[in-house]
N, C-alpha and C positions, 0 to 999 in steps of 0.2 A: 072471148079473145078478140083481138083486132089485128088487122093487117096494114093499117095506115096510122100514122102518128104525126104530131106537130113538133118540129124542131125549133126551139126557142132562139137558137143562135142565128139561124138564117131566116126565120119566120116563113118557113115553107113546109109543105106536107112531104113526109117521107113514106115511101112504100116498101114493104118487106120484099117484094119481088124484084126490086131494083138493086143490083149488086153494089153499085157505087154509093147509093144512098144508105144501104144497109151497112156498108163498111164505116160510115160516118157515125153511126149510133150504137153499133154492137161492140160492147166492151171498151168504149171510149170515155165514159163518164159524162157524156153530154146530157143535158136536161131535155127530156121530151115529154109532151103532154098529149092529151086526147086530141084527135083530129078536129073536134068541135071547139077548138080553142077560141076561134074568132067569135063564137056565140056565148062565151063566158065560162066554158067548162075548164077547170084547172086540175083535173085528175092527172097525177103523174103516172107515166108508163115506163116500162123497161123492155129492152129487146131480148128475146129468148130464141135460141137456136139449138136444135137437137139434130145430131148427125146419125144417119143410118148407113154404116159402113158396108153392110151386105148389099144394099141397093145402090150405094153411091150417091145418096141424096141428102139434102139438108132441109129440115122443117123449120120455118121461121114464123114468128108471130109476136105481137106486143101484148104484154100482160100488165095488169094493174100493179103499181108499186106501193106496197103497204096495204092499209085497210081501206083506202079510198076506192071508189068504184063508180062506174056509170055504164049506161047501156047504149051509148052513142056508137054508131058504125060497128056494131057487133057482127061477127061472122061465125058460121058453124064449123069451118075447118080452116087450118092454117095454110100457109103457102109452102109448096114443095119445089125446090130448085135443085139442079145437079150440083154436087160438091165441086168446089173450085179451090185449088191450093192458093190462088192469089188472094181470095177473100178471107182465107183463114190464117195464112202465115206470111204472105207477101206484103210489101209496103202498099199503103193506100194511095189512091189518086191524089189526095190532098198532100200527102208526104212527098210524092214525086214532084208535084207542081212547085211546092215551096223550095225544094232542093234545087230544081232547075232555075227558079227565080233568083235564089241567092248566088248561084254560079253566074248568072247573067249580070247581076249587080257587081260582082267582083271583077269580071272581065271588063265591064265598063269603066271601072276605076283603075285598070291597068295591072291587075294582079294575075299571077299564074295560078291556075286552079286545077285540081284533080278531084275526081269523084271516086268514092269507095277506096280510099287510100289507106293502106296498112301503116299504122304508127306504133310508136313505142308503147309498151304495156299490153300488147296483144289486142289492140282495138283497131277497128276499121272505121275511119271517119267518113261521114256522109259527104262532107266538103273539106278539102285540104287546100288552104291558101298558102302556097309555098313561099311566096315573097312577102308575106305579112310580117310585121314586127312582133306582134303578140296575138295569141288566140288563133293560131293557124287552123286548129281543129274546130270544125263547126258541125254540130249535131242538130238535126230537126226531130222533134219529138211531138207526136200528135196524140198519143195515148199514155196513160199512167205507166210509170216504170220507176225502178230504183235508181235514181240519178246519182245518189251519193256513191254507190259502189262503182258505177261506171266512170265517175269523175276521178276517183282515187287512182284508177289505172293510168290516167293521162290527165293531170290537172290543168294543163294549158288548153282549155276547151271553152267554147261559147255555145250555150244551149239556146236554141230558138224553140220556144214552147208555144203550142197552139192550145187554146182553151185552158190555159193554166189556172184561170180563176174559177173554173167550174168543175174541175176534176181533181184527182189526187196529186197532180203535179203542183198544186198551189203551195204545198209545204216546201217544195224544192225551189220555187221561184225566188224566194228571198234569202235562201241559205246557200245556193250554188251560183256560179257565174252564169246566170240565165236572164232572159228577157222574154216578155210575152209579145207575140206577133199578132197584131189585129189587122184583119182584112175587111174593108167596108166597100160597099158599092153605092153610087149615088141613086137616089130615088126622087123623082120630081113630085113634090107635094103641092106646090103652088106654081104660079106662072113664073116667078122670078126667084124661086128659092129651091134648094136641093137639101134633102135629108139623107143621112147616111145610115144604112142597114148592113148587117153582116153579109159579106159576099162569098161566092164560091167560084172563083175563076177556073178551077179545075173541071167544073161542069159546063160553064158558059163558053170558055175559050181554052180548052186544054192544051193547045199547041202554041199559045201566045204567052210567053213567060216574062214579058216586060211589065205586065200589070198596068198597062196604060190607062185603062178605064176604072181602076180601083185605087183606093187610098190605103196603102200598106204602111203601118206604123209600128214602132217599138215602144211598148208601154210597160208599166208596172214597176220597173227597177231603174228607170232613167231619172237621175237626180240632177237638179239645177238649183242655184241660189234663189231664194225668194226675191220677188221684185224689189223689196226694201229689206235686206237681211237684218234680222234681229227685231223686226216689228210685226211679225205674223203671229197671231195667237196660237198656242199649243193645243192640239186636239188629241194627242196621245203622248205616251211616254217617249221621249226622244233624247238621246244623248248629245245632240247638237244644239241644245237649248242653253240659255243662260240660267243656271240654277237660281231659284228664288224669284225669277222674273217671269218664267213661263214663255220663253221666246225660242223660235227655231231659226235655223239658217238654211237648210235644204228642204226642197219639196219635190215630189214626183211630177214629171211632165212628159207627155208623149212627144215623139219626134219621128220624122220619116225614117224608115228602116234603112234606106240607102245612106243617109247621112250618118246614122248610128254605126253601121258596119264600117264605114270609112274611118271614123274616129277611133273605133276599137282596134282595127287592124293597123293603124298608124301609130298607136300608143298614146294618142291624145286623150282618150277616155279609158279609165281603168276601173277594175272591180275592187270595191272596198267591202270587206266582210261585215257582218252584223255587229253593231256596237262600236264600230270605229268612228264614224262621223254621223251615223243615222241609226234609228232603232231597228232597221233591217238592212240587209246588204243592198248595194246598188252600184250603178256605173256613174262615175264622176270624172269630169274633165280635170286635167292636172292644174290648169290655171285657176279653176274654181276651188280646188283643194288648197292651193297656196293662199287664196283669198280667205278661206275658212281658217287656216292656221293664223293669219294675221288677226282675224276677228277674235279668235280664242285668246291670242296674246293680249289684245286690248282689254278683253274682259278680265283676264288674270290681273293686269295692272290696275284696272278699276277696282277689283275686289281687294287688292293689296292696299290701295289708298283708303278705301272705305274702312277696312279693318284697322288701319293705323289711326284714322280719325275717331273710331269707336273707342280705341284704347285711351286716347287723350281725354275723351268725354268721361270714360269710366274713372280715370285718375282724378279728374276735377270734381266728380260728383260727391265724394265724402266731405271735402272742404266746404262745398256749397251747402250741403245738408247740415253741417255743424253750425255754420253761420245762421242758417234759418231757424235752428232749434235753440240757440243761445238766448236766454231771457234778458230783458233790459235791466240795467243796474238800478238799485233803489237807493235814494239819498235820504238819510235821516240826520238832519242837522249838518254837521261838518264831516260826517262819516258816510262814505259811499260803499255800499255792499253789492256785490255781483259775482258772477262766475268768472274765474281767472281765465286769461287768454291761453291759446294753445302754446305749449312750450314752457309755461311757468310751472312752479312747484305745485304739488297736489295740495288741495285745501279740503279740510273735513267739511261734511255737509252742515254741521251745526254752526260752523264759523261763518257760513254764507247766509244764514237765515236769522232775522231778528223779528220778535213778536211785534205786531202793530199795536195791540191793546194789552194793558197789564193783566196778569193772571189773577183771578179772584181767589181769596182764601175763605173757605166755608166757615161760618160762625154759627154756633148753636144758639138758640133762643134762651134768654135768662129764665131761671126757675120762677114759678109764681110766688113761692115763699121767700125768695131772696129779697132782703131789704136794701141791698146795695144799689145805688142808682147806676144807671147805664153810663159807662165811661165813653169818652169820645173815641178812644182807641178801639173799643169793642164794637163800634158801629160798623156794620158791613159797608162795603163800597156801594155806590149807586147800583141799584138792580138793573138787570137788562130788560129789554122790552118784553112785556108779557108776564113779568114777575113783580111789577110795581104794585098792582092792586092787591095781590095776595100778601105781600109784606106789610103794606099799610094796614090791612085788616088785622093781622097778628099784633102789630104794635099798638093799635088803638085798644084792642081787647086787653092787652097786658096793662096799660095805664088805668083802665077802668077797675081792674082787680086791685091795683095798688091803692086807689082812692077808697074802695069799699073796705079793705082791711084797715086802713087808717081811721075810718069812721067808727069801726067796731072798737078800736083801741081808745077812742075818745080824743083822737088827735084832730086839731082844727085843719080844715082843708087848705 
């Protein structure tokens, strides 16, 4: 067993003895690894806690997740801490900091805000923006939960999800009016450049809710038109594409959380369910939605014109094919024979075909005992090529027999 682990989100070591750090990884769905992560170990771990009610203590340790295993930072015994209702059932420090930060943003925008406000449907809102136009109920969710059931009780809600891409809340991110809140802190990597890594303001500055030193953005479901709408290649199935062309209109893009909340509360940005204008639900500005409707109208008109042109081409195709297949007319003397034009009376096939050569009539060879001379009418027509030598041989042999029989009769040659 281990008592330390590596949290991928913050790139920091988590200790089982620290209540705040333990609340971040215990039953939250966050991905944690072996504490020797920096040296290349990628063994997944899970946080395990066992309560001893008789003693009033909790036993904590990190165990291997699955069949993977390593012997880095192994200990013989787990960590034992006093049981605390806050770490088990109360809101985490992360939840409280995000809630106070959202309230600070609403007050900066001039809205009247209440915390833990009872609303219709028997729900208690984390933040209630009384003077907002839409989505006055704001809920902060840092751990997996059944958001569909809680949304049905009061549909006019805005879910602010933490780590929605790494835990079970991911399936609710794109199907309920939610957005992923990402918190980053700057890290100096070079002399004149800053890199951004996941931040924990509730640990670094728990009493400063302005988030001045952090970059806090709304991501995942914030949609905007492509830089050149209709010209971005399609990477997945999307209902906002031009069918047959593979083009999309909307794309996801992060934006500052403060600007996002102001647009949602003022009604400028609204939630569109899955399949409406995108393959998943998202937040879209009303003016972008109007632009999308015009784009779809232009596409429909273009499809109509193309279909009409295709029908014209289909109607012209049979006549063109008939002209291409009609054989040329044949002229024999003063008579021209050919296929009749379209629209004329039907003509039998034998009326349109004339033989080019006369048909030969087969003639049998004369009997050798016949004394009758060959008549001119009985002579066969000129033989075809290949039959001339055979016929001349038969004729010469027949003449020789006639001369031989005359000699036997005493006839003069």
